A tleap script that builds the chain and sets N, CA, C and O, in Angstrom:
source leaprc.protein.ff14SB
mol = sequence {
  NMET GLU GLN LYS GLU LEU GLU ARG ARG VAL
  GLY LEU TYR LEU GLU ARG ALA LYS ARG ASP
  ARG GLU VAL ILE ASN TYR PRO VAL ASP GLU
  VAL ASN HIE TRP LYS ILE LEU SER GLY SER
  MET GLY ASP HIE ASN GLU ARG SER PHE ILE
  GLY GLU VAL LEU HIE GLY LYS PHE ILE ASP
  ALA VAL ALA TYR ALA VAL GLN GLN PHE ARG
  PHE TYR SER ASN LEU TYR SER ASN GLU ASP
  PRO SER ASN VAL ASP ASN GLY ILE ILE ILE
  LYS ALA GLU ILE HIE GLU LEU GLU ASP TYR
  LEU ILE ASN LEU LYS SER GLY LEU LEU CARG
}
set mol.1.N position { 0.848 -1.174 0.000 }
set mol.1.CA position { 0.000 0.000 0.000 }
set mol.1.C position { 0.896 1.241 0.000 }
set mol.1.O position { 1.888 1.307 0.726 }
set mol.2.N position { 0.541 2.187 -0.797 }
set mol.2.CA position { 1.316 3.426 -0.868 }
set mol.2.C position { 1.140 4.246 0.412 }
set mol.2.O position { 0.103 4.172 1.071 }
set mol.3.N position { 2.154 5.015 0.748 }
set mol.3.CA position { 2.163 5.808 1.985 }
set mol.3.C position { 0.975 6.760 2.062 }
set mol.3.O position { 0.381 6.921 3.128 }
set mol.4.N position { 0.629 7.381 0.965 }
set mol.4.CA position { -0.480 8.342 0.957 }
set mol.4.C position { -1.808 7.653 1.302 }
set mol.4.O position { -2.620 8.192 2.055 }
set mol.5.N position { -2.014 6.463 0.744 }
set mol.5.CA position { -3.241 5.709 1.028 }
set mol.5.C position { -3.247 5.240 2.481 }
set mol.5.O position { -4.287 5.276 3.139 }
set mol.6.N position { -2.114 4.807 2.975 }
set mol.6.CA position { -2.017 4.383 4.366 }
set mol.6.C position { -2.353 5.548 5.300 }
set mol.6.O position { -3.113 5.383 6.254 }
set mol.7.N position { -1.797 6.700 5.029 }
set mol.7.CA position { -2.077 7.882 5.844 }
set mol.7.C position { -3.556 8.256 5.786 }
set mol.7.O position { -4.132 8.666 6.794 }
set mol.8.N position { -4.169 8.119 4.620 }
set mol.8.CA position { -5.595 8.433 4.462 }
set mol.8.C position { -6.435 7.498 5.332 }
set mol.8.O position { -7.335 7.940 6.047 }
set mol.9.N position { -6.131 6.203 5.263 }
set mol.9.CA position { -6.911 5.231 6.029 }
set mol.9.C position { -6.720 5.401 7.534 }
set mol.9.O position { -7.680 5.288 8.296 }
set mol.10.N position { -5.500 5.669 7.964 }
set mol.10.CA position { -5.249 5.919 9.390 }
set mol.10.C position { -6.045 7.143 9.833 }
set mol.10.O position { -6.672 7.130 10.892 }
set mol.11.N position { -6.019 8.188 9.033 }
set mol.11.CA position { -6.775 9.403 9.348 }
set mol.11.C position { -8.268 9.145 9.453 }
set mol.11.O position { -8.934 9.697 10.330 }
set mol.12.N position { -8.800 8.311 8.569 }
set mol.12.CA position { -10.230 7.988 8.609 }
set mol.12.C position { -10.581 7.246 9.903 }
set mol.12.O position { -11.616 7.506 10.517 }
set mol.13.N position { -9.714 6.330 10.303 }
set mol.13.CA position { -9.983 5.598 11.550 }
set mol.13.C position { -9.943 6.546 12.749 }
set mol.13.O position { -10.808 6.477 13.621 }
set mol.14.N position { -8.957 7.420 12.797 }
set mol.14.CA position { -8.841 8.350 13.924 }
set mol.14.C position { -10.020 9.324 13.956 }
set mol.14.O position { -10.473 9.704 15.036 }
set mol.15.N position { -10.518 9.729 12.797 }
set mol.15.CA position { -11.711 10.587 12.730 }
set mol.15.C position { -12.931 9.827 13.238 }
set mol.15.O position { -13.753 10.375 13.973 }
set mol.16.N position { -13.040 8.565 12.842 }
set mol.16.CA position { -14.158 7.736 13.299 }
set mol.16.C position { -14.137 7.600 14.812 }
set mol.16.O position { -15.192 7.587 15.446 }
set mol.17.N position { -12.955 7.499 15.397 }
set mol.17.CA position { -12.829 7.346 16.845 }
set mol.17.C position { -13.377 8.562 17.586 }
set mol.17.O position { -13.747 8.456 18.755 }
set mol.18.N position { -13.432 9.686 16.938 }
set mol.18.CA position { -13.974 10.894 17.574 }
set mol.18.C position { -15.500 10.886 17.597 }
set mol.18.O position { -16.113 11.577 18.411 }
set mol.19.N position { -16.125 10.092 16.689 }
set mol.19.CA position { -17.585 10.123 16.559 }
set mol.19.C position { -18.288 8.829 16.968 }
set mol.19.O position { -19.439 8.861 17.402 }
set mol.20.N position { -17.614 7.707 16.834 }
set mol.20.CA position { -18.233 6.402 17.046 }
set mol.20.C position { -17.980 5.957 18.484 }
set mol.20.O position { -16.830 5.744 18.866 }
set mol.21.N position { -19.021 5.816 19.276 }
set mol.21.CA position { -18.844 5.486 20.693 }
set mol.21.C position { -18.271 4.092 20.915 }
set mol.21.O position { -17.777 3.803 22.005 }
set mol.22.N position { -18.323 3.211 19.901 }
set mol.22.CA position { -17.745 1.880 20.036 }
set mol.22.C position { -16.221 1.907 19.879 }
set mol.22.O position { -15.529 0.993 20.326 }
set mol.23.N position { -15.710 2.952 19.246 }
set mol.23.CA position { -14.278 3.067 18.988 }
set mol.23.C position { -13.645 3.935 20.064 }
set mol.23.O position { -14.030 5.090 20.251 }
set mol.24.N position { -12.679 3.374 20.765 }
set mol.24.CA position { -12.001 4.127 21.826 }
set mol.24.C position { -10.887 4.951 21.200 }
set mol.24.O position { -10.082 4.441 20.422 }
set mol.25.N position { -10.852 6.218 21.545 }
set mol.25.CA position { -9.875 7.147 20.995 }
set mol.25.C position { -8.666 7.204 21.930 }
set mol.25.O position { -8.550 8.111 22.753 }
set mol.26.N position { -7.771 6.227 21.795 }
set mol.26.CA position { -6.563 6.187 22.622 }
set mol.26.C position { -5.575 7.262 22.150 }
set mol.26.O position { -5.618 7.665 20.988 }
set mol.27.N position { -4.696 7.725 23.025 }
set mol.27.CA position { -3.623 8.624 22.582 }
set mol.27.C position { -2.747 7.891 21.553 }
set mol.27.O position { -2.413 6.723 21.749 }
set mol.28.N position { -2.382 8.560 20.479 }
set mol.28.CA position { -1.649 7.898 19.394 }
set mol.28.C position { -0.295 7.362 19.832 }
set mol.28.O position { 0.197 6.399 19.245 }
set mol.29.N position { 0.318 7.959 20.845 }
set mol.29.CA position { 1.631 7.505 21.312 }
set mol.29.C position { 1.554 6.500 22.462 }
set mol.29.O position { 2.588 6.075 22.978 }
set mol.30.N position { 0.344 6.118 22.866 }
set mol.30.CA position { 0.217 5.158 23.965 }
set mol.30.C position { 0.799 3.808 23.560 }
set mol.30.O position { 0.454 3.259 22.514 }
set mol.31.N position { 1.683 3.284 24.398 }
set mol.31.CA position { 2.282 1.973 24.155 }
set mol.31.C position { 1.525 0.948 24.992 }
set mol.31.O position { 1.351 1.116 26.199 }
set mol.32.N position { 1.078 -0.120 24.326 }
set mol.32.CA position { 0.310 -1.143 25.013 }
set mol.32.C position { 0.283 -2.389 24.142 }
set mol.32.O position { 0.945 -2.449 23.106 }
set mol.33.N position { -0.486 -3.382 24.570 }
set mol.33.CA position { -0.759 -4.554 23.744 }
set mol.33.C position { -2.125 -4.323 23.113 }
set mol.33.O position { -3.086 -3.984 23.804 }
set mol.34.N position { -2.209 -4.507 21.805 }
set mol.34.CA position { -3.413 -4.161 21.055 }
set mol.34.C position { -3.996 -5.391 20.379 }
set mol.34.O position { -3.275 -6.283 19.932 }
set mol.35.N position { -5.293 -5.410 20.318 }
set mol.35.CA position { -6.041 -6.486 19.681 }
set mol.35.C position { -6.886 -5.862 18.574 }
set mol.35.O position { -7.565 -4.860 18.797 }
set mol.36.N position { -6.844 -6.442 17.402 }
set mol.36.CA position { -7.600 -5.912 16.266 }
set mol.36.C position { -8.793 -6.824 16.008 }
set mol.36.O position { -8.648 -8.038 15.858 }
set mol.37.N position { -9.966 -6.218 15.961 }
set mol.37.CA position { -11.196 -6.960 15.694 }
set mol.37.C position { -11.695 -6.607 14.297 }
set mol.37.O position { -11.607 -5.459 13.862 }
set mol.38.N position { -12.212 -7.599 13.616 }
set mol.38.CA position { -12.647 -7.432 12.227 }
set mol.38.C position { -13.869 -6.537 12.127 }
set mol.38.O position { -14.521 -6.216 13.120 }
set mol.39.N position { -14.154 -6.148 10.895 }
set mol.39.CA position { -15.404 -5.465 10.625 }
set mol.39.C position { -16.547 -6.432 10.870 }
set mol.39.O position { -16.383 -7.641 10.702 }
set mol.40.N position { -17.692 -5.921 11.262 }
set mol.40.CA position { -18.824 -6.807 11.551 }
set mol.40.C position { -19.520 -7.171 10.251 }
set mol.40.O position { -19.816 -6.317 9.415 }
set mol.41.N position { -19.766 -8.445 10.110 }
set mol.41.CA position { -20.417 -8.942 8.901 }
set mol.41.C position { -21.512 -9.920 9.288 }
set mol.41.O position { -21.508 -10.482 10.384 }
set mol.42.N position { -22.425 -10.108 8.393 }
set mol.42.CA position { -23.464 -11.100 8.620 }
set mol.42.C position { -24.630 -10.565 9.420 }
set mol.42.O position { -24.702 -9.382 9.754 }
set mol.43.N position { -25.535 -11.473 9.713 }
set mol.43.CA position { -26.774 -11.097 10.389 }
set mol.43.C position { -26.580 -10.701 11.846 }
set mol.43.O position { -27.367 -9.926 12.390 }
set mol.44.N position { -25.532 -11.229 12.483 }
set mol.44.CA position { -25.351 -10.991 13.910 }
set mol.44.C position { -24.356 -9.877 14.214 }
set mol.44.O position { -24.123 -9.555 15.380 }
set mol.45.N position { -23.778 -9.296 13.191 }
set mol.45.CA position { -22.816 -8.201 13.358 }
set mol.45.C position { -21.697 -8.552 14.328 }
set mol.45.O position { -21.270 -7.714 15.122 }
set mol.46.N position { -21.228 -9.783 14.262 }
set mol.46.CA position { -20.166 -10.224 15.148 }
set mol.46.C position { -18.803 -9.818 14.611 }
set mol.46.O position { -18.585 -9.762 13.400 }
set mol.47.N position { -17.901 -9.539 15.525 }
set mol.47.CA position { -16.519 -9.213 15.177 }
set mol.47.C position { -15.641 -10.385 15.590 }
set mol.47.O position { -15.927 -11.077 16.568 }
set mol.48.N position { -14.586 -10.596 14.845 }
set mol.48.CA position { -13.660 -11.670 15.207 }
set mol.48.C position { -12.245 -11.098 15.322 }
set mol.48.O position { -11.914 -10.073 14.726 }
set mol.49.N position { -11.440 -11.783 16.093 }
set mol.49.CA position { -10.050 -11.405 16.333 }
set mol.49.C position { -9.256 -11.596 15.043 }
set mol.49.O position { -9.347 -12.646 14.406 }
set mol.50.N position { -8.479 -10.588 14.658 }
set mol.50.CA position { -7.632 -10.670 13.467 }
set mol.50.C position { -6.190 -10.859 13.912 }
set mol.50.O position { -5.637 -10.013 14.614 }
set mol.51.N position { -5.596 -11.942 13.514 }
set mol.51.CA position { -4.159 -12.114 13.662 }
set mol.51.C position { -3.646 -12.275 15.061 }
set mol.51.O position { -4.045 -13.189 15.784 }
set mol.52.N position { -2.774 -11.401 15.437 }
set mol.52.CA position { -2.007 -11.560 16.662 }
set mol.52.C position { -2.182 -10.358 17.569 }
set mol.52.O position { -2.704 -9.322 17.156 }
set mol.53.N position { -1.745 -10.505 18.804 }
set mol.53.CA position { -1.709 -9.379 19.728 }
set mol.53.C position { -0.472 -8.560 19.366 }
set mol.53.O position { 0.635 -9.093 19.299 }
set mol.54.N position { -0.664 -7.287 19.139 }
set mol.54.CA position { 0.435 -6.401 18.760 }
set mol.54.C position { 0.916 -5.631 19.981 }
set mol.54.O position { 0.120 -5.282 20.852 }
set mol.55.N position { 2.202 -5.368 20.046 }
set mol.55.CA position { 2.744 -4.529 21.107 }
set mol.55.C position { 3.419 -3.330 20.462 }
set mol.55.O position { 4.212 -3.476 19.533 }
set mol.56.N position { 3.098 -2.147 20.963 }
set mol.56.CA position { 3.704 -0.929 20.447 }
set mol.56.C position { 2.769 0.240 20.614 }
set mol.56.O position { 1.836 0.198 21.415 }
set mol.57.N position { 3.025 1.288 19.852 }
set mol.57.CA position { 2.203 2.490 19.904 }
set mol.57.C position { 0.857 2.240 19.228 }
set mol.57.O position { 0.745 1.455 18.286 }
set mol.58.N position { -0.156 2.930 19.738 }
set mol.58.CA position { -1.498 2.809 19.174 }
set mol.58.C position { -1.504 3.170 17.693 }
set mol.58.O position { -2.150 2.485 16.900 }
set mol.59.N position { -0.808 4.220 17.307 }
set mol.59.CA position { -0.795 4.649 15.911 }
set mol.59.C position { -0.247 3.553 15.000 }
set mol.59.O position { -0.702 3.397 13.867 }
set mol.60.N position { 0.736 2.791 15.497 }
set mol.60.CA position { 1.286 1.688 14.709 }
set mol.60.C position { 0.282 0.546 14.579 }
set mol.60.O position { 0.216 -0.113 13.541 }
set mol.61.N position { -0.498 0.312 15.632 }
set mol.61.CA position { -1.545 -0.708 15.566 }
set mol.61.C position { -2.618 -0.306 14.555 }
set mol.61.O position { -3.128 -1.149 13.817 }
set mol.62.N position { -2.955 0.973 14.526 }
set mol.62.CA position { -3.930 1.468 13.541 }
set mol.62.C position { -3.384 1.274 12.127 }
set mol.62.O position { -4.096 0.806 11.239 }
set mol.63.N position { -2.120 1.638 11.926 }
set mol.63.CA position { -1.509 1.498 10.598 }
set mol.63.C position { -1.514 0.041 10.142 }
set mol.63.O position { -1.742 -0.239 8.965 }
set mol.64.N position { -1.269 -0.878 11.054 }
set mol.64.CA position { -1.315 -2.299 10.711 }
set mol.64.C position { -2.751 -2.726 10.393 }
set mol.64.O position { -3.002 -3.400 9.394 }
set mol.65.N position { -3.684 -2.325 11.253 }
set mol.65.CA position { -5.081 -2.751 11.124 }
set mol.65.C position { -5.701 -2.323 9.805 }
set mol.65.O position { -6.374 -3.118 9.149 }
set mol.66.N position { -5.480 -1.073 9.408 }
set mol.66.CA position { -6.148 -0.564 8.209 }
set mol.66.C position { -5.611 -1.204 6.929 }
set mol.66.O position { -6.154 -0.974 5.848 }
set mol.67.N position { -4.571 -1.988 7.042 }
set mol.67.CA position { -4.045 -2.706 5.883 }
set mol.67.C position { -4.564 -4.143 5.798 }
set mol.67.O position { -4.251 -4.868 4.854 }
set mol.68.N position { -5.358 -4.546 6.791 }
set mol.68.CA position { -5.879 -5.909 6.821 }
set mol.68.C position { -7.241 -5.968 6.136 }
set mol.68.O position { -8.131 -5.172 6.435 }
set mol.69.N position { -7.392 -6.906 5.227 }
set mol.69.CA position { -8.636 -7.039 4.460 }
set mol.69.C position { -9.842 -7.228 5.378 }
set mol.69.O position { -10.888 -6.616 5.160 }
set mol.70.N position { -9.705 -8.068 6.398 }
set mol.70.CA position { -10.844 -8.371 7.272 }
set mol.70.C position { -11.189 -7.223 8.218 }
set mol.70.O position { -12.184 -7.300 8.939 }
set mol.71.N position { -10.393 -6.176 8.226 }
set mol.71.CA position { -10.694 -5.028 9.071 }
set mol.71.C position { -11.935 -4.295 8.572 }
set mol.71.O position { -12.621 -3.619 9.340 }
set mol.72.N position { -12.212 -4.435 7.292 }
set mol.72.CA position { -13.343 -3.740 6.683 }
set mol.72.C position { -14.534 -4.678 6.536 }
set mol.72.O position { -14.371 -5.873 6.289 }
set mol.73.N position { -15.732 -4.121 6.692 }
set mol.73.CA position { -16.929 -4.949 6.620 }
set mol.73.C position { -17.275 -5.317 5.185 }
set mol.73.O position { -17.952 -6.318 4.947 }
set mol.74.N position { -16.824 -4.533 4.246 }
set mol.74.CA position { -17.006 -4.883 2.835 }
set mol.74.C position { -15.940 -4.165 2.016 }
set mol.74.O position { -15.195 -3.335 2.536 }
set mol.75.N position { -15.881 -4.490 0.755 }
set mol.75.CA position { -14.815 -4.006 -0.121 }
set mol.75.C position { -14.714 -2.485 -0.164 }
set mol.75.O position { -13.614 -1.946 -0.282 }
set mol.76.N position { -15.827 -1.797 -0.072 }
set mol.76.CA position { -15.821 -0.344 -0.249 }
set mol.76.C position { -15.865 0.445 1.049 }
set mol.76.O position { -15.813 1.675 1.013 }
set mol.77.N position { -15.956 -0.213 2.182 }
set mol.77.CA position { -16.164 0.513 3.436 }
set mol.77.C position { -14.947 1.301 3.903 }
set mol.77.O position { -15.071 2.156 4.781 }
set mol.78.N position { -13.762 1.029 3.329 }
set mol.78.CA position { -12.600 1.827 3.730 }
set mol.78.C position { -12.647 3.231 3.140 }
set mol.78.O position { -11.792 4.062 3.446 }
set mol.79.N position { -13.634 3.500 2.302 }
set mol.79.CA position { -13.811 4.831 1.730 }
set mol.79.C position { -14.631 5.744 2.645 }
set mol.79.O position { -14.652 6.960 2.454 }
set mol.80.N position { -15.298 5.164 3.629 }
set mol.80.CA position { -16.250 5.908 4.442 }
set mol.80.C position { -15.837 5.882 5.917 }
set mol.80.O position { -15.993 4.851 6.571 }
set mol.81.N position { -15.326 6.970 6.446 }
set mol.81.CA position { -14.861 6.993 7.835 }
set mol.81.C position { -15.981 6.804 8.854 }
set mol.81.O position { -15.718 6.442 10.001 }
set mol.82.N position { -17.218 7.044 8.450 }
set mol.82.CA position { -18.322 6.924 9.397 }
set mol.82.C position { -18.920 5.523 9.418 }
set mol.82.O position { -19.897 5.282 10.127 }
set mol.83.N position { -18.349 4.595 8.653 }
set mol.83.CA position { -18.883 3.237 8.606 }
set mol.83.C position { -18.610 2.535 9.934 }
set mol.83.O position { -17.482 2.129 10.211 }
set mol.84.N position { -19.644 2.398 10.746 }
set mol.84.CA position { -19.492 1.813 12.066 }
set mol.84.C position { -19.315 0.296 12.014 }
set mol.84.O position { -19.034 -0.327 13.038 }
set mol.85.N position { -19.472 -0.297 10.850 }
set mol.85.CA position { -19.295 -1.738 10.714 }
set mol.85.C position { -17.833 -2.127 10.520 }
set mol.85.O position { -17.502 -3.311 10.595 }
set mol.86.N position { -16.958 -1.166 10.274 }
set mol.86.CA position { -15.538 -1.486 10.124 }
set mol.86.C position { -14.956 -1.949 11.450 }
set mol.86.O position { -15.575 -1.788 12.503 }
set mol.87.N position { -13.760 -2.525 11.389 }
set mol.87.CA position { -13.112 -3.081 12.575 }
set mol.87.C position { -12.758 -2.042 13.616 }
set mol.87.O position { -12.870 -0.837 13.394 }
set mol.88.N position { -12.324 -2.552 14.772 }
set mol.88.CA position { -11.920 -1.692 15.866 }
set mol.88.C position { -10.622 -2.218 16.481 }
set mol.88.O position { -10.258 -3.380 16.296 }
set mol.89.N position { -9.941 -1.354 17.207 }
set mol.89.CA position { -8.698 -1.701 17.891 }
set mol.89.C position { -8.909 -1.439 19.375 }
set mol.89.O position { -9.334 -0.355 19.775 }
set mol.90.N position { -8.604 -2.452 20.185 }
set mol.90.CA position { -8.792 -2.335 21.630 }
set mol.90.C position { -7.548 -2.846 22.349 }
set mol.90.O position { -6.720 -3.547 21.768 }
set mol.91.N position { -7.436 -2.486 23.610 }
set mol.91.CA position { -6.348 -3.018 24.424 }
set mol.91.C position { -6.604 -4.494 24.681 }
set mol.91.O position { -7.741 -4.903 24.918 }
set mol.92.N position { -5.547 -5.289 24.635 }
set mol.92.CA position { -5.664 -6.709 24.954 }
set mol.92.C position { -5.689 -6.875 26.470 }
set mol.92.O position { -4.969 -6.185 27.192 }
set mol.93.N position { -6.505 -7.773 26.932 }
set mol.93.CA position { -6.582 -8.090 28.358 }
set mol.93.C position { -5.432 -9.029 28.730 }
set mol.93.O position { -4.900 -9.727 27.867 }
set mol.94.N position { -5.059 -9.050 29.970 }
set mol.94.CA position { -3.954 -9.883 30.443 }
set mol.94.C position { -4.172 -11.354 30.091 }
set mol.94.O position { -3.250 -12.007 29.604 }
set mol.95.N position { -5.364 -11.884 30.327 }
set mol.95.CA position { -5.613 -13.300 30.040 }
set mol.95.C position { -5.493 -13.590 28.541 }
set mol.95.O position { -5.105 -14.693 28.155 }
set mol.96.N position { -5.822 -12.614 27.700 }
set mol.96.CA position { -5.669 -12.801 26.253 }
set mol.96.C position { -4.195 -12.872 25.874 }
set mol.96.O position { -3.812 -13.651 25.002 }
set mol.97.N position { -3.379 -12.068 26.522 }
set mol.97.CA position { -1.938 -12.118 26.269 }
set mol.97.C position { -1.359 -13.461 26.697 }
set mol.97.O position { -0.544 -14.050 25.987 }
set mol.98.N position { -1.782 -13.936 27.852 }
set mol.98.CA position { -1.291 -15.223 28.342 }
set mol.98.C position { -1.684 -16.356 27.400 }
set mol.98.O position { -0.862 -17.212 27.073 }
set mol.99.N position { -2.955 -16.358 26.961 }
set mol.99.CA position { -3.424 -17.387 26.022 }
set mol.99.C position { -2.660 -17.316 24.710 }
set mol.99.O position { -2.284 -18.342 24.144 }
set mol.100.N position { -2.435 -16.107 24.234 }
set mol.100.CA position { -1.713 -15.930 22.976 }
set mol.100.C position { -0.288 -16.477 23.083 }
set mol.100.O position { 0.181 -17.179 22.187 }
set mol.101.N position { 0.392 -16.156 24.173 }
set mol.101.CA position { 1.771 -16.628 24.354 }
set mol.101.C position { 1.837 -18.140 24.498 }
set mol.101.O position { 2.756 -18.770 23.974 }
set mol.102.N position { 0.887 -18.724 25.192 }
set mol.102.CA position { 0.843 -20.193 25.325 }
set mol.102.C position { 0.668 -20.836 23.964 }
set mol.102.O position { 1.372 -21.792 23.636 }
set mol.103.N position { -0.263 -20.325 23.164 }
set mol.103.CA position { -0.500 -20.869 21.831 }
set mol.103.C position { 0.692 -20.658 20.918 }
set mol.103.O position { 1.001 -21.517 20.093 }
set mol.104.N position { 1.361 -19.533 21.055 }
set mol.104.CA position { 2.539 -19.246 20.238 }
set mol.104.C position { 3.662 -20.222 20.577 }
set mol.104.O position { 4.297 -20.770 19.676 }
set mol.105.N position { 3.910 -20.443 21.855 }
set mol.105.CA position { 4.979 -21.357 22.276 }
set mol.105.C position { 4.672 -22.811 21.919 }
set mol.105.O position { 5.587 -23.590 21.650 }
set mol.106.N position { 3.404 -23.176 21.916 }
set mol.106.CA position { 3.053 -24.565 21.620 }
set mol.106.C position { 2.998 -24.850 20.125 }
set mol.106.O position { 2.787 -25.991 19.713 }
set mol.107.N position { 3.189 -23.802 19.305 }
set mol.107.CA position { 3.186 -23.989 17.861 }
set mol.107.C position { 1.824 -23.896 17.217 }
set mol.107.O position { 1.700 -24.141 16.017 }
set mol.108.N position { 0.779 -23.544 17.985 }
set mol.108.CA position { -0.546 -23.405 17.406 }
set mol.108.C position { -0.666 -22.139 16.559 }
set mol.108.O position { -1.500 -22.068 15.656 }
set mol.109.N position { 0.162 -21.151 16.852 }
set mol.109.CA position { 0.196 -19.912 16.081 }
set mol.109.C position { 1.566 -19.756 15.452 }
set mol.109.O position { 2.566 -20.223 15.998 }
set mol.110.N position { 1.611 -19.112 14.325 }
set mol.110.CA position { 2.894 -18.838 13.668 }
set mol.110.C position { 3.001 -17.382 13.332 }
set mol.110.O position { 4.009 -16.950 12.773 }
savepdb mol mol.pdb
quit
């Protein structure tokens, strides 16, 4: 993805965080463990965990998330910052980190 497009998508997510009560507007420089949830699809609007638990700045987690296909609820939703069906980024809970590390060490995750 080109830098300009990446910056556009990150900006759209940060704008959405100001308006969408489901999206938490973390400080961009906050360092933590982050979990990325997919865009909601289907009849039940369920979100699923995408990939791995990320560690680093929130802005870096956003940059990673907006490049993931499953982050968007449909092919065109990355064009609309107000699309509440797109994915979200949240802090990972301690038990989620422990489960992730156990699965990683046991070879269940790569």
